N, C-alpha and C positions, 0 to 999 in steps of 0.2 A: 964599691971599694976599688975598682980598677979604673984607671984613667981612660977616658973615652967612652965609658959605659954609663948608662942611667938605669937605675932600678925603678920600675914603675909601680911595684908593690900592688898588683891588681887586687889582692885580698884586703888591703887596708887603705887604698887610695880613694878618697871621696870623689875624685873626678869620674870614676866609674858610675857612681850613683847619679852625679850631675849630668853625665852624658845621656843617660836613659830618662832622666827627668826632663831634659830639654828636647829630646828627639823621640824616643820610642813611646813614651807616655802620651804626648800630644798626637803622635801618629795613630796610635790605637784609638784615642778619643775621636779624632777626626774621621778615621776610617769606619768607625761604628756610629757616626753621627750622634755621639753622646750617649748612646744606648749601651752602657757598660755597667753591669751590676756586679761583676766580679772579674778578677784577673788571676790567672794561675801560671806560675813559672817555676821550673826547676831551679834549685839554688846551688851554686858553686861558690862564687865570691860573694854573692848577695847583691851585687851592684844592679843587676837588671831588675829584679823584683822590687828592691827598695826605691830605685829611681822611678820606675813606672808607678808604684804605689804613691809616691810623693806627688807626681804630676797629676794623677787621676784624682787624688784628694783635693788638689788645688782647683781642679776643673769641675768637680761634681759633688754629688751628695754622698761622699764617702763610700765608694764601692768596697766590696770584700776583697782583701788581698791575701792570697794563699801561696805559701812557699812549699815546694815539693822537694823531697830528698829521698834517696833510696833507703829502703829498710836496712838498717845496719849503720847508716851514717849517724853522726851525733851533732850535726849543726844545731838542732833544736834541743839537744840533750838526749838522755836515755842511754841504753846499752849499745856499745858498738858491736858490729858483726861484719861478716863478709858481704861484699856487694861488688858488682862490676864497676870499676871506675871509668865512667863514660862521659864525664863532663859535669856531673853534679855530685854532691855529697862530699864529706870530709870528716876528719876526726876533730871534733870541737868546732866552735863557731868562729868564722873568720872575722877580722876586725870590722868589716863593713856591716855584718849582721849584728855585731855587738853595738856599734854606733848607731845604726839605723833600723835595727830590728823592730822598733816600736811601730814601724810602717807595715809590718806583716801581721795580719790578724791571727793566723795560725799556720802551722806546718802540717802537711800530710806526708806520711812515709809510704812508699810504694815498693813492693817486692820486685826484684829484677824480672821475674817471669811475667808478671802482670804488665810491666812497662814494655817488655819485648813483644808480648802478644798484641798490645795496642799499636805499637809501631809497625809491626808486620801487617796487621789488619788495615791500617791506613794506607800502607804501601800497596797491598793487594786490591783493596776496594777502590782507592782513589788515584793510585799511581804516584803518590807523593812519598818521596824518600825521606823518612825521618829516623832519627836514632832513638835509643831507649830513653834518653833524657827527655825528649819531646813526648815519647810514648807515655811516660809517667805523668807528665803535665796534662796530656789529653785525657788520660784515664780519670784523673781527679776532676778535670773540668767537666767531662761528660757526666760523672756521678753528681756533681754539684748542680749542673744545669737541669738534670732530670729531677733531682730531689727538690730544688727550689723553684723550678720553672722560671729561670732567669737567663739573661744574656751573659755568657761567660766567654772570656778571651783566654786562650791558651797560647803562651809564647813558645815558638818553635825555633830554638837556636842551633839545631844540629841537623845533619843529614845522615841518612841511614846506611849509605853504601859502605862505610868503613866498619859498620857493626853488624851487618846482616848475618854473617856466619856465626858470630858469637850469640846473637839473639836467637837464631834457629836452634841452638844447642840447649837453650833454657827450657 
């Protein structure tokens, strides 16, 4: 509404889905040499998981697409509650999830303490700084990979340095 400004509307702009459909999805497919049975990503706007899901479905035999949100978020419905706002989750479904949610097979909700434990374990064991948004995705991906004995990709969109003190308190 102000001259000289453009509102990108990241929660409703289909360019976010398109960007991941054209770049991230094929990058995952090529990096895994087509051996992708499932992809897991935390959901904020929904652009990442929906775009990756669209790309992988075009390239393969319909891998499982799992969206992850913090327990207490209501992107996928349910009761709202308290959670640490660290990049994923919101109150209600964003426009991209409403428009492209058919690309997500199901949602998993992860408590903050579980997400933090996984993020800190990855940091301590492998030296990779991830935040709790990625910790939640890795937790769900690990359970899925163990349960189904399949190749699962977890998307890691954050770094942990900004969240370490908050995660250690959980």
